[in-house]
C-alpha positions, 0 to 999 in steps of 0.5 A: 068885592067888585062887580061890573065893568072894570074901570067904572060903574063898579058897585061895591056891595060889601058882604056882612058876616053872619057873626057881625053885630050889623046882622043882628041890628039889620044895619043897611049901608049905602051902595058904593058905586065906583066911577071914573072921571069920564063916566057920570050918572045921577047920584041917588039917595042911598048911594055913594059915588067913589072916584080913585084917580092917578094924579099923573094922568090928571096932569095931561089936563093940568091947564084946564083943571088949573083954570077952575081954581079960585084966587085963594087956591091959586095962591096956595098952589104957588106957595109950594116949595116944590113946583111938582107939588103945586102942579099936583095940588092944582090938578087935585083941586081942579078935578074936585071942582070938575066932578062937583060941577056934574052934580051941581049943574054949574061951572067948576069955577063958580063953585064956592066952598066954606070950611068947618073949624077943623078944615073940612070943606063943604059947599056954600049955599046950603047944598045937600051934597056931601063930599070928601077928598084925599090925596097921597103921592100919585093918587087921589080919591073923591067921595060924594053922597046926598044922605050923610057926611062922609070921609075918604082917605088914601095913603101911599104905604111909606116905610116906617122906621119906628112902627112900634112907636107910631102905633103907640101914638095912633093905636088903641090898646086893642089895636096895639095888641092885634099888631103885636106878634105879626111879622114885619110885613104884616104889621106894616100893612096892618098899620096902614089899614088902621091909619086910613080907617081912622083918617076917614072916620075923623074926616067924616066927623069933621072934628080933627085930630083933637079927638085923639087917635088912641081913643078911636078903635076900628081895628087893623085886620083886613075886612071885606065887611063894614067895620064898626067904630068905637070911641072912648070904649063906646060903639058909635052905632051910626058910623061904619068904615069900609076898606076899598081895594086900592091901587098897589102900595096904597091903602084906601078906606071910606067912612059914612053913616048907615041908612035910616030904615 
């Protein structure tokens, strides 16, 4: 799936299977370019920039990143019972501001956010830049686009004591059938493919968990190709979800819209 220099400027151009409905409808997905925090390039129309970072490595620059936070963010960081969680929050939010500053050409501390009804952040001032972030345990993911709303989700693969019970809450009937009969290890991995895809889709839509996870069908099988999204048994032709090769013991998915034309 990846080509180019390791670590940055990695273009992810997912193959589209010949039997996919994307082929018949001639769908065009954005070019996904994976970067690291030390390498930047212009974000052009038709592209998505993706960063996947270790929060532990960010903590080497914790003082700098924390200095970018506004008072509300600092208050939130101070409310974590576990100080380590507060430090990670400062790093993750500070890094978001640092990355945004390169696209907006302004100081990280001057960036102002607003929040939709279900908490999705956007930029004040009518900027056309779309972004999303996700943080799980020791990893964070950030995505940026100038074309469409997008959502990204990274999840540490925690053991699940009652995987079947979780699937009854989050899986469509077809997804539950897909997992039925898999070995324990395969079912565990399939669940996290499912979870990250649905989280990425919900975050891209900005509509929250009230959509009903069981009403969304994205599938549980690993795929190199873009994946279609169904909601209440209707295919949503404008959306796609893409699995991304994550660090070990994590799963990672990105959701956005097809390009016009």
